[in-house]
N, C-alpha and C positions, 0 to 999 in steps of 0.2 A: 225481550224488550230491554232488560237490564244491560245486556251486552251491547245493544244498539245505542244506549245512552253513553257508552264509553268511547264512542267514535264520533268524529265530525262528519259532515256531509260528504267530504272528499275521501272518507275512509281512514284518515289518519287518527291517531289517538287524541282524545280530548284532554284538557287539563283536569287535574284532580278536583279543583274547585268547581269547574263546570259540571263534572259528573255528579258531585255531591249536591249541587243546586238542583239539577234535573231530577235526580233520584228522590229528593225531598218533595218536589212538586208532584211527581208521579205517584209516590207513596200516599201523599195527601188526597189525591184524586181517588185512589183505590179505597182508602179509608172512608171517604165520603160515600162511595158506592156501597160499602158494607152497611153504613148507617141507613141508606135508602132501601136496603134489602135487595139490591141487584146482585150482590155477591154474598155467599154464605160466610166467607172468612177472608181475611187479608191474604192474598196469594203469596206475598213476599215472605210470609212467615214459614212457608214450606219450601223455600229455595235457599240453598247455601251459596251465597255469592259475595265476594269480597271486592269492594271498590278500591281503586288505587289510593295510596296514602296521600293525604294533603299536608303540605308543609306550611305551617303558620309563621315560621321564623322569617325575619327580614334579612335579605341578602345584604351583607355589609358593603358590597361594591356599589349598591344602589343608593346608599346613604351619603348625602352630600356633606362634606366637611365644612367648617365655618367659612373658609376662604371661598369655596365653591358656592356656598349659599349666598354669600355677600355679592358675588359676581352675578348670580341669577337675579337677585332682587334689584341690583342696579340695571340689569337688562330689562326687567319689567318696567322700571321707572322710565327708561328711555323709549320703550315701545307702547306700553299701556299704563300710563301713570296712575290712572284711577283704580288700578288693582294692586299697586305695590303694597299698600297696607293690608290688603286681603291676604296675600301670600305671606306677608310679614307676620300676621297673627298666627298663621299655621306654623311658621318656623320658630318664632320667639316664644309662643305660648302653647304650642302643640294642639291647637284647636282642629277639630274636624271641619271639612268644608261647610257642612250644613250648620255647624255652630257659628261659624264666621258669618254666614248669610243671615242669621237671625240676630246678629249683634246690633244693639241699639246704642245710641249715644248715652243713654242713662245707665247702660250696663258697664260703661267705662269709668272707673274711679281714677281720676288723675292724681299724680303724686302731689304731696303737700310741699315739696321742695324741688328746686331745679335739678334736673338730671337724676331724679329719684325713681323708685319703683312705683308702679301703679297696680291696679287690680282690674280684672275682668270678672264680672258677676254674671255667669251664664244662666239663662232661664229657659232655654228651649232650642229647637233646631228647625230650620226651614229646609225641607226635603223636596227635591224636584222629582215628582212621581209620574207626571203626565195627566192630562185632563180627563182621561177615561177612568182614573182610579180615585178621584176625589168627589165629595158630595156636591160641591158647588161648581164643578166643571173647570176649576182652575188647575194650573200645572204644578202648583206648590201646595204642599201639606205641612202645616205647622204642628210639630210634635214635641213631646217631652225629650229631655236629654237621654241619650242612649243608656240603657240599663238603669234608668231612674224613673221615679213616679212623676205624675203630671205636674205637681207643684214643687218638685225638688229643684235645687239650684246647685251650681258648682263654681267655686271661686278659684281663679287661676292668676298667678302673679304676672304682671306685665313689666318686663325689664325696660330700662330707660330707652334702649334702641326702639322698642315697639311703641313706647309712649310717644317718642318723637315722630314715628311714622303715622300714628293715629291722629296726633295733633295737626300735622301737616295735611293729612287727608281731609279731616273735618273742615279745615280752613279753606282748602282748595275745592273740595267736592262736598257741598252741604248734604246732610242726610236727606233721605226721602221723606214723603209726607207723613209716614208713620214713625219716623225716627231711626229707621234702619240705615246703617252706614254704607252698605254695599248693594246698590240697586242699579237697574238699567238706566243709562244716561244718554243724552244726545245734545247737540248744539253746535252751531257754526263757530268758527274762529277759536276753537279750543274751549268754549264755554260749555263744560259738561254739566248740564242741568238734569236733576232726577226727573224721570217721566212719571209713570203711574206707581212708582214704588215697588215694582216687581223685582225680586232678587236677581242678581246677575246670573245669567244662564250658564249651564255646564259647558255648552259649546263655546261661549265667550271666554270662559276661564281656561279651557284647554287650548284654545287658539292662542291666547296670551302666553300660556306656558310653553307652547311649541316655539313661539318667537323668542322667548327668553332663553330657551336652551340653545337655539341657533346662535344667538348673540353672546350668551354668557359662558358657554362651555366650549372647550376645544373639540375638534373632531374625534380625538382619542377618547375624551371623556364621554362624548355622546355615544360612541360605539360601545364603550364599556357599560353603558346603561346607568350612568349617574343621574339620579333624580328623574326617572322617566315620566312621572306623573306628579301633579301638584301634591298628592297625598304623601309623597316622599319627604316633603318638608316637615310633616308631623313626625315621621320616623326619625328624621335628623334631630328634631327638638328633643324627643324623648330619649334618644340615644345619648345626646349631649348632657341631659340632666343626670342620667345614670353615671356617665363617665366623669362628670364633675363632682361626684360624690353624694348627690342627693339620694336619700334613702329610698329603697324600692317602695316602701309604704307611702311616703309623701309624693313621689313621682306618680304612683298609681292613682292617688287621690286627685292630683291636679289633672291627670290625663283622662280620668273617668274609666279606668280599667281596674280589674282585680289584680292583686299582686302576682298571683300565679300566671295570669294571662300576660301581664307586662313582661315578666322575666322569660316566659316561653317565647314570646315574639321577638324580644330584643337580645336573646342569649348570645347571638353571634356578633353583636354590635358593641360589646363591652371591651373596648380597646384597652390593652394593658392589664386586664384583670388577671390573666394567667401569670404574667411577669410579677405583678405585685404579690400574688399568692406564693410564688416560688421564693421571693425575697423574704416573706414572713416565715416560711419554713426554714430557710437558711439561718435567719436570726434566732429562731427557736432552738435549732440544733447547736448553734454557736454558744448560746447561753449556757448549755450544759456540757460543752466541750466534747461532743460526740465525734467519733471518727469521721473524717471527710469534711470537717468544717474548719474554718479559719481559727 
């Protein structure tokens, strides 16, 4: 059974992440069978089987640089203007999609001066799970922030470019009945009015992103896999913070990661890190006049 989990229906090898997810589900079912008394012990404990290694690191070729990100956001504005600020929050503040979906007008602290920095005070996430998995039969489940308690919050800075996007969005596209900024909308003549306040669906977000990649990236960039999914914008943001010199501890706090996970995921995205380290070593050698130094 474990070997079967490692292949797809067509017989080709499955991705390491897929295997890990299926193995966890299968193991949970077996563990439950032990609890019910259907099995005397967990059979996986008697089998030596190694799953393919899963790589958590972000591929630097998929991380959009600032110029590419700007083109993508402009393309969203041209094709799906009501979602420009949604993707902007992911790029400029590193928010996860479910955190943006739960963003209320009251969560947005505007700057006290023109073109200044604001703050986003996050208090939860809106996760699209399907009606079969919620108590009320709805497709959305409102949860605590990832890796945090029910009442925990997280503060993230909103740079001036993001504040401008959010201000324009709120002016053009009023929040839904419950105050959420990114909800399903409809209306003739470009009048995008919120409907029942349901968060924007995953299908709508991914459709908008496909259009943006077609408009905003060159064929070579699309083929190379630049920003293949909306989540790539979060990767671009966090990589940008680290490359700008923000400490790993502070970047992890803003991103809602542990420091270890942050550095593990973005290890390959630290542009110029090796060159800077070599220059520091050269300077150290030169200070003491060691051989091979200027």
